[in-house]
CHARMM-style PDB file with segment names, atoms N, HN, CA, C and O in Angstrom:
ATOM      1  N   MET     1      35.618   5.903 -17.244  1.00  0.00      PROA
ATOM      2  CA  MET     1      34.482   4.498 -17.538  1.00  0.00      PROA
ATOM      3  C   MET     1      34.004   5.874 -18.343  1.00  0.00      PROA
ATOM      4  O   MET     1      34.239   7.062 -18.124  1.00  0.00      PROA
ATOM      5  N   ASP     2      32.896   4.900 -19.812  1.00  0.00      PROA
ATOM      6  HN  ASP     2      32.706   3.934 -19.990  1.00  0.00      PROA
ATOM      7  CA  ASP     2      32.569   4.906 -20.363  1.00  0.00      PROA
ATOM      8  C   ASP     2      31.195   6.411 -20.281  1.00  0.00      PROA
ATOM      9  O   ASP     2      30.177   6.368 -19.590  1.00  0.00      PROA
ATOM     10  N   THR     3      31.590   7.510 -21.138  1.00  0.00      PROA
ATOM     11  HN  THR     3      32.417   7.544 -21.699  1.00  0.00      PROA
ATOM     12  CA  THR     3      31.213   8.812 -21.030  1.00  0.00      PROA
ATOM     13  C   THR     3      29.270   9.073 -21.072  1.00  0.00      PROA
ATOM     14  O   THR     3      28.712   9.937 -20.395  1.00  0.00      PROA
ATOM     15  N   ILE     4      28.728   8.362 -21.770  1.00  0.00      PROA
ATOM     16  HN  ILE     4      29.181   7.661 -22.321  1.00  0.00      PROA
ATOM     17  CA  ILE     4      27.644   7.493 -21.958  1.00  0.00      PROA
ATOM     18  C   ILE     4      26.966   7.028 -21.028  1.00  0.00      PROA
ATOM     19  O   ILE     4      26.044   7.729 -20.611  1.00  0.00      PROA
ATOM     20  N   LEU     5      27.198   5.755 -20.438  1.00  0.00      PROA
ATOM     21  HN  LEU     5      27.947   5.185 -20.777  1.00  0.00      PROA
ATOM     22  CA  LEU     5      27.011   5.325 -19.120  1.00  0.00      PROA
ATOM     23  C   LEU     5      27.322   6.254 -17.454  1.00  0.00      PROA
ATOM     24  O   LEU     5      26.832   5.896 -16.383  1.00  0.00      PROA
ATOM     25  N   TYR     6      28.050   7.216 -17.606  1.00  0.00      PROA
ATOM     26  HN  TYR     6      28.448   7.507 -18.476  1.00  0.00      PROA
ATOM     27  CA  TYR     6      28.350   7.956 -16.498  1.00  0.00      PROA
ATOM     28  C   TYR     6      27.320   9.267 -16.645  1.00  0.00      PROA
ATOM     29  O   TYR     6      26.858   9.932 -15.718  1.00  0.00      PROA
ATOM     30  N   GLN     7      27.183   9.376 -17.528  1.00  0.00      PROA
ATOM     31  HN  GLN     7      27.559   8.836 -18.281  1.00  0.00      PROA
ATOM     32  CA  GLN     7      26.158  10.474 -17.913  1.00  0.00      PROA
ATOM     33  C   GLN     7      24.050   9.964 -17.437  1.00  0.00      PROA
ATOM     34  O   GLN     7      23.244  10.477 -16.661  1.00  0.00      PROA
ATOM     35  N   LYS     8      23.982   9.058 -18.170  1.00  0.00      PROA
ATOM     36  HN  LYS     8      24.637   8.641 -18.800  1.00  0.00      PROA
ATOM     37  CA  LYS     8      23.029   7.968 -17.127  1.00  0.00      PROA
ATOM     38  C   LYS     8      22.868   7.861 -16.077  1.00  0.00      PROA
ATOM     39  O   LYS     8      21.780   7.991 -15.515  1.00  0.00      PROA
ATOM     40  N   ILE     9      23.907   7.599 -15.565  1.00  0.00      PROA
ATOM     41  HN  ILE     9      24.791   7.493 -16.021  1.00  0.00      PROA
ATOM     42  CA  ILE     9      23.894   7.009 -13.720  1.00  0.00      PROA
ATOM     43  C   ILE     9      23.506   8.559 -13.126  1.00  0.00      PROA
ATOM     44  O   ILE     9      22.562   8.822 -12.382  1.00  0.00      PROA
ATOM     45  N   SER    10      24.682   9.661 -13.768  1.00  0.00      PROA
ATOM     46  HN  SER    10      25.448   9.447 -14.373  1.00  0.00      PROA
ATOM     47  CA  SER    10      23.479  11.062 -13.023  1.00  0.00      PROA
ATOM     48  C   SER    10      23.199  11.303 -13.532  1.00  0.00      PROA
ATOM     49  O   SER    10      23.951  12.145 -14.024  1.00  0.00      PROA
ATOM     50  N   ASP    11      22.131  11.186 -14.176  1.00  0.00      PROA
ATOM     51  HN  ASP    11      21.521  10.503 -13.776  1.00  0.00      PROA
ATOM     52  CA  ASP    11      21.193  11.884 -14.486  1.00  0.00      PROA
ATOM     53  C   ASP    11      19.834  10.736 -13.379  1.00  0.00      PROA
ATOM     54  O   ASP    11      19.062  11.169 -12.523  1.00  0.00      PROA
ATOM     55  N   TRP    12      19.989   9.316 -13.829  1.00  0.00      PROA
ATOM     56  HN  TRP    12      20.616   8.964 -14.524  1.00  0.00      PROA
ATOM     57  CA  TRP    12      19.476   9.047 -12.627  1.00  0.00      PROA
ATOM     58  C   TRP    12      19.213   9.240 -11.398  1.00  0.00      PROA
ATOM     59  O   TRP    12      18.082   9.533 -11.011  1.00  0.00      PROA
ATOM     60  N   PHE    13      20.409   9.076 -10.485  1.00  0.00      PROA
ATOM     61  HN  PHE    13      21.329   8.838 -10.799  1.00  0.00      PROA
ATOM     62  CA  PHE    13      20.967  10.181  -9.520  1.00  0.00      PROA
ATOM     63  C   PHE    13      19.751  10.833  -8.994  1.00  0.00      PROA
ATOM     64  O   PHE    13      18.931  10.681  -8.088  1.00  0.00      PROA
ATOM     65  N   ASP    14      20.129  11.992 -10.422  1.00  0.00      PROA
ATOM     66  HN  ASP    14      20.795  12.115 -11.158  1.00  0.00      PROA
ATOM     67  CA  ASP    14      19.269  13.348 -10.344  1.00  0.00      PROA
ATOM     68  C   ASP    14      18.015  13.970 -10.176  1.00  0.00      PROA
ATOM     69  O   ASP    14      17.558  15.015  -9.713  1.00  0.00      PROA
ATOM     70  N   SER    15      17.373  12.242 -11.093  1.00  0.00      PROA
ATOM     71  HN  SER    15      17.745  11.393 -11.469  1.00  0.00      PROA
ATOM     72  CA  SER    15      16.114  12.085 -10.806  1.00  0.00      PROA
ATOM     73  C   SER    15      15.233  11.382  -9.748  1.00  0.00      PROA
ATOM     74  O   SER    15      14.047  11.150  -9.516  1.00  0.00      PROA
ATOM     75  N   HSD    16      16.560  11.153  -9.192  1.00  0.00      PROA
ATOM     76  HN  HSD    16      17.524  11.341  -9.381  1.00  0.00      PROA
ATOM     77  CA  HSD    16      15.406  10.444  -7.252  1.00  0.00      PROA
ATOM     78  C   HSD    16      16.551  10.520  -6.799  1.00  0.00      PROA
ATOM     79  O   HSD    16      17.389   9.635  -6.629  1.00  0.00      PROA
ATOM     80  N   GLN    17      16.590  11.807  -6.562  1.00  0.00      PROA
ATOM     81  HN  GLN    17      15.909  12.526  -6.700  1.00  0.00      PROA
ATOM     82  CA  GLN    17      17.406  12.589  -6.012  1.00  0.00      PROA
ATOM     83  C   GLN    17      16.909  12.723  -4.278  1.00  0.00      PROA
ATOM     84  O   GLN    17      17.371  12.458  -3.168  1.00  0.00      PROA
ATOM     85  N   GLU    18      15.275  13.499  -5.081  1.00  0.00      PROA
ATOM     86  HN  GLU    18      14.900  13.714  -5.982  1.00  0.00      PROA
ATOM     87  CA  GLU    18      13.946  13.251  -3.271  1.00  0.00      PROA
ATOM     88  C   GLU    18      14.388  12.158  -2.527  1.00  0.00      PROA
ATOM     89  O   GLU    18      14.914  12.206  -1.415  1.00  0.00      PROA
ATOM     90  N   GLU    19      13.952  10.382  -3.738  1.00  0.00      PROA
ATOM     91  HN  GLU    19      13.524  10.344  -4.641  1.00  0.00      PROA
ATOM     92  CA  GLU    19      13.187   9.701  -2.956  1.00  0.00      PROA
ATOM     93  C   GLU    19      14.445   9.483  -2.215  1.00  0.00      PROA
ATOM     94  O   GLU    19      14.483   9.265  -1.004  1.00  0.00      PROA
ATOM     95  N   MET    20      15.533   9.553  -3.037  1.00  0.00      PROA
ATOM     96  HN  MET    20      15.502   9.730  -4.021  1.00  0.00      PROA
ATOM     97  CA  MET    20      16.960   8.416  -1.607  1.00  0.00      PROA
ATOM     98  C   MET    20      16.749   9.324  -0.170  1.00  0.00      PROA
ATOM     99  O   MET    20      16.790   8.807   0.946  1.00  0.00      PROA
ATOM    100  N   VAL    21      16.442  11.231  -0.499  1.00  0.00      PROA
ATOM    101  HN  VAL    21      16.409  11.651  -1.406  1.00  0.00      PROA
ATOM    102  CA  VAL    21      16.824  11.467   0.807  1.00  0.00      PROA
ATOM    103  C   VAL    21      15.421  11.097   1.553  1.00  0.00      PROA
ATOM    104  O   VAL    21      15.479  11.246   2.773  1.00  0.00      PROA
ATOM    105  N   GLN    22      14.337  10.703   1.108  1.00  0.00      PROA
ATOM    106  HN  GLN    22      14.290  10.583   0.117  1.00  0.00      PROA
ATOM    107  CA  GLN    22      13.282   9.956   1.650  1.00  0.00      PROA
ATOM    108  C   GLN    22      14.194   8.386   2.284  1.00  0.00      PROA
ATOM    109  O   GLN    22      14.387   7.753   3.322  1.00  0.00      PROA
ATOM    110  N   ASP    23      14.344   8.383   1.623  1.00  0.00      PROA
ATOM    111  HN  ASP    23      14.188   8.898   0.780  1.00  0.00      PROA
ATOM    112  CA  ASP    23      14.891   6.827   2.349  1.00  0.00      PROA
ATOM    113  C   ASP    23      16.090   6.753   3.290  1.00  0.00      PROA
ATOM    114  O   ASP    23      16.428   5.679   3.788  1.00  0.00      PROA
ATOM    115  N   ILE    24      16.586   7.635   3.477  1.00  0.00      PROA
ATOM    116  HN  ILE    24      16.311   8.507   3.072  1.00  0.00      PROA
ATOM    117  CA  ILE    24      17.993   7.937   4.518  1.00  0.00      PROA
ATOM    118  C   ILE    24      17.280   8.131   5.107  1.00  0.00      PROA
ATOM    119  O   ILE    24      16.932   7.029   5.531  1.00  0.00      PROA
ATOM    120  N   MET    25      16.008   9.685   6.018  1.00  0.00      PROA
ATOM    121  HN  MET    25      16.291  10.580   5.674  1.00  0.00      PROA
ATOM    122  CA  MET    25      15.537   9.762   6.405  1.00  0.00      PROA
ATOM    123  C   MET    25      14.341   8.823   7.104  1.00  0.00      PROA
ATOM    124  O   MET    25      14.041   8.908   8.294  1.00  0.00      PROA
ATOM    125  N   ARG    26      13.867   8.136   6.381  1.00  0.00      PROA
ATOM    126  HN  ARG    26      14.110   8.068   5.413  1.00  0.00      PROA
ATOM    127  CA  ARG    26      13.834   7.072   7.558  1.00  0.00      PROA
ATOM    128  C   ARG    26      14.414   5.391   8.184  1.00  0.00      PROA
ATOM    129  O   ARG    26      14.284   4.427   8.938  1.00  0.00      PROA
ATOM    130  N   LEU    27      14.858   5.835   7.510  1.00  0.00      PROA
ATOM    131  HN  LEU    27      14.963   6.618   6.897  1.00  0.00      PROA
ATOM    132  CA  LEU    27      16.421   5.546   8.480  1.00  0.00      PROA
ATOM    133  C   LEU    27      17.133   6.276   9.113  1.00  0.00      PROA
ATOM    134  O   LEU    27      16.902   5.926  10.270  1.00  0.00      PROA
ATOM    135  N   VAL    28      18.092   7.324   9.161  1.00  0.00      PROA
ATOM    136  HN  VAL    28      18.280   7.608   8.221  1.00  0.00      PROA
ATOM    137  CA  VAL    28      17.771   7.042  10.464  1.00  0.00      PROA
ATOM    138  C   VAL    28      17.390   8.020  11.654  1.00  0.00      PROA
ATOM    139  O   VAL    28      18.099   8.518  12.529  1.00  0.00      PROA
ATOM    140  N   ARG    29      15.611   8.162  11.311  1.00  0.00      PROA
ATOM    141  HN  ARG    29      15.036   7.757  10.600  1.00  0.00      PROA
ATOM    142  CA  ARG    29      15.339   8.080  12.391  1.00  0.00      PROA
ATOM    143  C   ARG    29      14.848   6.839  13.610  1.00  0.00      PROA
ATOM    144  O   ARG    29      14.279   6.913  14.700  1.00  0.00      PROA
ATOM    145  N   ILE    30      15.522   5.451  12.594  1.00  0.00      PROA
ATOM    146  HN  ILE    30      15.983   5.391  11.709  1.00  0.00      PROA
ATOM    147  CA  ILE    30      15.222   4.772  14.145  1.00  0.00      PROA
ATOM    148  C   ILE    30      16.588   5.076  14.752  1.00  0.00      PROA
ATOM    149  O   ILE    30      17.605   5.283  14.090  1.00  0.00      PROA
ATOM    150  N   PRO    31      16.481   5.080  16.454  1.00  0.00      PROA
ATOM    151  CA  PRO    31      18.125   5.444  16.979  1.00  0.00      PROA
ATOM    152  C   PRO    31      18.593   4.473  17.717  1.00  0.00      PROA
ATOM    153  O   PRO    31      18.578   4.099  18.890  1.00  0.00      PROA
ATOM    154  N   SER    32      19.457   3.853  15.617  1.00  0.00      PROA
ATOM    155  HN  SER    32      19.469   4.158  14.664  1.00  0.00      PROA
ATOM    156  CA  SER    32      19.748   2.163  16.163  1.00  0.00      PROA
ATOM    157  C   SER    32      21.532   2.183  16.334  1.00  0.00      PROA
ATOM    158  O   SER    32      22.454   2.343  15.534  1.00  0.00      PROA
ATOM    159  N   VAL    33      21.402   1.803  18.569  1.00  0.00      PROA
ATOM    160  HN  VAL    33      20.653   1.673  19.219  1.00  0.00      PROA
ATOM    161  CA  VAL    33      22.291   2.115  18.484  1.00  0.00      PROA
ATOM    162  C   VAL    33      22.956   0.936  18.911  1.00  0.00      PROA
ATOM    163  O   VAL    33      22.487   0.469  19.949  1.00  0.00      PROA
ATOM    164  N   SER    34      23.914   0.318  18.413  1.00  0.00      PROA
ATOM    165  HN  SER    34      24.295   0.698  17.570  1.00  0.00      PROA
ATOM    166  CA  SER    34      24.246  -0.876  19.329  1.00  0.00      PROA
ATOM    167  C   SER    34      23.636  -1.423  20.643  1.00  0.00      PROA
ATOM    168  O   SER    34      22.937  -0.653  21.301  1.00  0.00      PROA
ATOM    169  N   ASP    35      23.862  -2.814  21.123  1.00  0.00      PROA
ATOM    170  HN  ASP    35      24.430  -3.440  20.588  1.00  0.00      PROA
ATOM    171  CA  ASP    35      23.113  -2.818  22.203  1.00  0.00      PROA
ATOM    172  C   ASP    35      23.932  -4.888  22.142  1.00  0.00      PROA
ATOM    173  O   ASP    35      23.354  -5.844  22.659  1.00  0.00      PROA
ATOM    174  N   PRO    36      25.142  -4.968  21.467  1.00  0.00      PROA
ATOM    175  CA  PRO    36      25.827  -6.240  21.040  1.00  0.00      PROA
ATOM    176  C   PRO    36      25.316  -7.321  22.229  1.00  0.00      PROA
ATOM    177  O   PRO    36      25.223  -8.446  21.738  1.00  0.00      PROA
ATOM    178  N   ALA    37      24.941  -7.287  23.726  1.00  0.00      PROA
ATOM    179  HN  ALA    37      25.016  -6.373  24.125  1.00  0.00      PROA
ATOM    180  CA  ALA    37      23.869  -7.968  25.139  1.00  0.00      PROA
ATOM    181  C   ALA    37      22.733  -8.423  24.936  1.00  0.00      PROA
ATOM    182  O   ALA    37      22.178  -9.289  25.613  1.00  0.00      PROA
ATOM    183  N   ALA    38      22.257  -7.812  23.884  1.00  0.00      PROA
ATOM    184  HN  ALA    38      22.707  -7.109  23.334  1.00  0.00      PROA
ATOM    185  CA  ALA    38      21.008  -7.985  23.556  1.00  0.00      PROA
ATOM    186  C   ALA    38      20.658  -9.064  22.921  1.00  0.00      PROA
ATOM    187  O   ALA    38      21.239  -9.695  22.038  1.00  0.00      PROA
ATOM    188  N   ALA    39      19.066  -9.320  23.752  1.00  0.00      PROA
ATOM    189  HN  ALA    39      18.593  -8.808  24.469  1.00  0.00      PROA
ATOM    190  CA  ALA    39      18.423 -10.691  22.788  1.00  0.00      PROA
ATOM    191  C   ALA    39      18.395 -10.401  21.610  1.00  0.00      PROA
ATOM    192  O   ALA    39      19.173 -11.079  20.938  1.00  0.00      PROA
ATOM    193  N   ALA    40      17.546  -9.323  20.806  1.00  0.00      PROA
ATOM    194  HN  ALA    40      16.914  -8.772  21.351  1.00  0.00      PROA
ATOM    195  CA  ALA    40      17.166  -9.217  19.103  1.00  0.00      PROA
ATOM    196  C   ALA    40      18.314  -9.171  18.289  1.00  0.00      PROA
ATOM    197  O   ALA    40      18.963  -8.133  18.157  1.00  0.00      PROA
ATOM    198  N   LYS    41      18.666 -10.450  17.619  1.00  0.00      PROA
ATOM    199  HN  LYS    41      18.139 -11.293  17.726  1.00  0.00      PROA
ATOM    200  CA  LYS    41      19.742  -9.938  16.810  1.00  0.00      PROA
ATOM    201  C   LYS    41      19.859  -8.954  15.368  1.00  0.00      PROA
ATOM    202  O   LYS    41      18.859  -8.974  14.651  1.00  0.00      PROA
ATOM    203  N   PRO    42      21.044  -8.089  14.910  1.00  0.00      PROA
ATOM    204  CA  PRO    42      21.655  -8.508  15.295  1.00  0.00      PROA
ATOM    205  C   PRO    42      22.237  -6.759  16.369  1.00  0.00      PROA
ATOM    206  O   PRO    42      22.202  -5.559  16.097  1.00  0.00      PROA
ATOM    207  N   PHE    43      22.601  -7.390  17.314  1.00  0.00      PROA
ATOM    208  HN  PHE    43      22.630  -8.365  17.536  1.00  0.00      PROA
ATOM    209  CA  PHE    43      22.985  -6.039  18.046  1.00  0.00      PROA
ATOM    210  C   PHE    43      22.388  -5.062  18.955  1.00  0.00      PROA
ATOM    211  O   PHE    43      22.926  -4.183  19.628  1.00  0.00      PROA
ATOM    212  N   GLY    44      20.694  -5.531  18.785  1.00  0.00      PROA
ATOM    213  HN  GLY    44      20.257  -6.245  18.238  1.00  0.00      PROA
ATOM    214  CA  GLY    44      19.894  -5.126  19.501  1.00  0.00      PROA
ATOM    215  C   GLY    44      18.542  -5.157  18.568  1.00  0.00      PROA
ATOM    216  O   GLY    44      18.659  -5.552  17.409  1.00  0.00      PROA
ATOM    217  N   GLN    45      17.161  -4.711  19.102  1.00  0.00      PROA
ATOM    218  HN  GLN    45      17.066  -4.390  20.044  1.00  0.00      PROA
ATOM    219  CA  GLN    45      16.343  -4.631  18.113  1.00  0.00      PROA
ATOM    220  C   GLN    45      16.676  -3.403  18.013  1.00  0.00      PROA
ATOM    221  O   GLN    45      17.146  -3.558  16.885  1.00  0.00      PROA
ATOM    222  N   ALA    46      16.899  -1.944  18.278  1.00  0.00      PROA
ATOM    223  HN  ALA    46      16.518  -1.818  19.193  1.00  0.00      PROA
ATOM    224  CA  ALA    46      17.269  -1.385  16.658  1.00  0.00      PROA
ATOM    225  C   ALA    46      17.415  -0.964  15.838  1.00  0.00      PROA
ATOM    226  O   ALA    46      16.954  -0.247  14.950  1.00  0.00      PROA
ATOM    227  N   CYS    47      18.802  -1.911  16.453  1.00  0.00      PROA
ATOM    228  HN  CYS    47      19.176  -2.494  17.175  1.00  0.00      PROA
ATOM    229  CA  CYS    47      19.733  -2.199  15.217  1.00  0.00      PROA
ATOM    230  C   CYS    47      18.874  -2.812  13.832  1.00  0.00      PROA
ATOM    231  O   CYS    47      18.870  -2.464  12.651  1.00  0.00      PROA
ATOM    232  N   ARG    48      17.956  -4.198  14.802  1.00  0.00      PROA
ATOM    233  HN  ARG    48      17.959  -4.481  15.762  1.00  0.00      PROA
ATOM    234  CA  ARG    48      17.459  -4.796  13.983  1.00  0.00      PROA
ATOM    235  C   ARG    48      15.977  -4.428  13.060  1.00  0.00      PROA
ATOM    236  O   ARG    48      15.317  -4.912  12.140  1.00  0.00      PROA
ATOM    237  N   ASP    49      15.965  -3.159  14.049  1.00  0.00      PROA
ATOM    238  HN  ASP    49      16.501  -2.766  14.796  1.00  0.00      PROA
ATOM    239  CA  ASP    49      14.229  -2.293  13.062  1.00  0.00      PROA
ATOM    240  C   ASP    49      15.024  -1.758  12.462  1.00  0.00      PROA
ATOM    241  O   ASP    49      14.624  -2.085  11.344  1.00  0.00      PROA
ATOM    242  N   CYS    50      16.366  -0.825  12.174  1.00  0.00      PROA
ATOM    243  HN  CYS    50      16.690  -0.559  13.082  1.00  0.00      PROA
ATOM    244  CA  CYS    50      17.409  -0.519  11.021  1.00  0.00      PROA
ATOM    245  C   CYS    50      17.067  -0.683   9.825  1.00  0.00      PROA
ATOM    246  O   CYS    50      16.447  -0.047   8.973  1.00  0.00      PROA
ATOM    247  N   MET    51      18.008  -2.455   9.982  1.00  0.00      PROA
ATOM    248  HN  MET    51      18.511  -2.972  10.674  1.00  0.00      PROA
ATOM    249  CA  MET    51      18.441  -3.424   8.718  1.00  0.00      PROA
ATOM    250  C   MET    51      16.766  -3.444   8.744  1.00  0.00      PROA
ATOM    251  O   MET    51      16.304  -2.764   7.828  1.00  0.00      PROA
ATOM    252  N   ASP    52      15.796  -4.052   9.564  1.00  0.00      PROA
ATOM    253  HN  ASP    52      16.172  -4.604  10.308  1.00  0.00      PROA
ATOM    254  CA  ASP    52      14.228  -4.345   8.538  1.00  0.00      PROA
ATOM    255  C   ASP    52      13.678  -3.514   7.735  1.00  0.00      PROA
ATOM    256  O   ASP    52      12.741  -3.691   6.956  1.00  0.00      PROA
ATOM    257  N   GLU    53      14.295  -2.592   7.951  1.00  0.00      PROA
ATOM    258  HN  GLU    53      15.056  -2.449   8.583  1.00  0.00      PROA
ATOM    259  CA  GLU    53      13.479  -1.191   7.719  1.00  0.00      PROA
ATOM    260  C   GLU    53      14.461  -0.898   6.365  1.00  0.00      PROA
ATOM    261  O   GLU    53      13.925  -0.274   5.449  1.00  0.00      PROA
ATOM    262  N   MET    54      15.438  -1.190   6.249  1.00  0.00      PROA
ATOM    263  HN  MET    54      15.873  -1.696   6.994  1.00  0.00      PROA
ATOM    264  CA  MET    54      16.112  -1.253   5.144  1.00  0.00      PROA
ATOM    265  C   MET    54      16.121  -2.587   4.044  1.00  0.00      PROA
ATOM    266  O   MET    54      16.174  -2.436   2.823  1.00  0.00      PROA
ATOM    267  N   LEU    55      16.070  -3.639   4.593  1.00  0.00      PROA
ATOM    268  HN  LEU    55      16.027  -3.762   5.585  1.00  0.00      PROA
ATOM    269  CA  LEU    55      15.402  -4.762   3.473  1.00  0.00      PROA
ATOM    270  C   LEU    55      13.827  -3.941   3.599  1.00  0.00      PROA
ATOM    271  O   LEU    55      13.129  -4.893   3.947  1.00  0.00      PROA
ATOM    272  N   LEU    56      13.408  -3.406   3.561  1.00  0.00      PROA
ATOM    273  HN  LEU    56      13.975  -2.633   3.278  1.00  0.00      PROA
ATOM    274  CA  LEU    56      12.276  -2.796   3.292  1.00  0.00      PROA
ATOM    275  C   LEU    56      11.966  -2.424   2.119  1.00  0.00      PROA
ATOM    276  O   LEU    56      11.273  -3.006   1.286  1.00  0.00      PROA
ATOM    277  N   ILE    57      12.821  -0.822   2.028  1.00  0.00      PROA
ATOM    278  HN  ILE    57      13.385  -0.349   2.706  1.00  0.00      PROA
ATOM    279  CA  ILE    57      12.777   0.089   1.286  1.00  0.00      PROA
ATOM    280  C   ILE    57      13.859  -0.794   0.293  1.00  0.00      PROA
ATOM    281  O   ILE    57      13.737  -0.632  -0.921  1.00  0.00      PROA
ATOM    282  N   GLY    58      14.750  -1.579   0.717  1.00  0.00      PROA
ATOM    283  HN  GLY    58      14.849  -1.711   1.704  1.00  0.00      PROA
ATOM    284  CA  GLY    58      15.210  -2.664  -1.003  1.00  0.00      PROA
ATOM    285  C   GLY    58      13.767  -3.413  -1.863  1.00  0.00      PROA
ATOM    286  O   GLY    58      13.627  -3.537  -3.080  1.00  0.00      PROA
ATOM    287  N   ARG    59      13.149  -3.686  -1.150  1.00  0.00      PROA
ATOM    288  HN  ARG    59      13.262  -3.585  -0.162  1.00  0.00      PROA
ATOM    289  CA  ARG    59      12.093  -4.756  -1.415  1.00  0.00      PROA
ATOM    290  C   ARG    59      11.131  -3.638  -2.934  1.00  0.00      PROA
ATOM    291  O   ARG    59      10.851  -3.734  -4.129  1.00  0.00      PROA
ATOM    292  N   GLU    60      10.983  -2.694  -1.788  1.00  0.00      PROA
ATOM    293  HN  GLU    60      11.210  -2.616  -0.817  1.00  0.00      PROA
ATOM    294  CA  GLU    60      10.108  -0.973  -2.497  1.00  0.00      PROA
ATOM    295  C   GLU    60      10.473  -0.756  -3.754  1.00  0.00      PROA
ATOM    296  O   GLU    60       9.695  -0.390  -4.634  1.00  0.00      PROA
ATOM    297  N   HSD    61      11.958  -1.020  -3.941  1.00  0.00      PROA
ATOM    298  HN  HSD    61      12.590  -1.318  -3.226  1.00  0.00      PROA
ATOM    299  CA  HSD    61      12.551  -0.990  -5.601  1.00  0.00      PROA
ATOM    300  C   HSD    61      12.630  -1.700  -6.248  1.00  0.00      PROA
ATOM    301  O   HSD    61      12.756  -1.692  -7.472  1.00  0.00      PROA
ATOM    302  N   GLY    62      12.541  -2.824  -5.189  1.00  0.00      PROA
ATOM    303  HN  GLY    62      12.439  -2.830  -4.194  1.00  0.00      PROA
ATOM    304  CA  GLY    62      12.531  -4.173  -6.307  1.00  0.00      PROA
ATOM    305  C   GLY    62      13.511  -5.211  -6.413  1.00  0.00      PROA
ATOM    306  O   GLY    62      13.545  -6.173  -7.181  1.00  0.00      PROA
ATOM    307  N   PHE    63      14.223  -4.889  -5.601  1.00  0.00      PROA
ATOM    308  HN  PHE    63      14.195  -4.108  -4.978  1.00  0.00      PROA
ATOM    309  CA  PHE    63      15.294  -5.831  -4.835  1.00  0.00      PROA
ATOM    310  C   PHE    63      14.897  -6.977  -3.748  1.00  0.00      PROA
ATOM    311  O   PHE    63      14.095  -6.928  -2.816  1.00  0.00      PROA
ATOM    312  N   GLU    64      15.657  -7.920  -4.154  1.00  0.00      PROA
ATOM    313  HN  GLU    64      16.309  -7.960  -4.912  1.00  0.00      PROA
ATOM    314  CA  GLU    64      15.089  -9.638  -2.850  1.00  0.00      PROA
ATOM    315  C   GLU    64      15.940 -10.047  -2.530  1.00  0.00      PROA
ATOM    316  O   GLU    64      16.825 -10.500  -3.256  1.00  0.00      PROA
ATOM    317  N   ALA    65      15.934 -10.006  -1.089  1.00  0.00      PROA
ATOM    318  HN  ALA    65      15.216  -9.638  -0.499  1.00  0.00      PROA
ATOM    319  CA  ALA    65      16.683 -10.203  -0.054  1.00  0.00      PROA
ATOM    320  C   ALA    65      16.671 -11.711   0.729  1.00  0.00      PROA
ATOM    321  OT1 ALA    65      17.383 -11.900   1.715  1.00  0.00      PROA
TER     322      ALA     65
END
């Protein structure tokens, strides 16, 4: 990999580490145990809640899905 690109990526991760930790904490707080038989899709309400939170985090970082 290009050394300059690697350094830019590494610097970005270093400067955003706390944000990434906070985003991961938001997700792991949701007890998203799969329940394939549940009415809420996919795999039950808890998994749906986790997916919705991940989509929200993505939007907060400028992504669209």
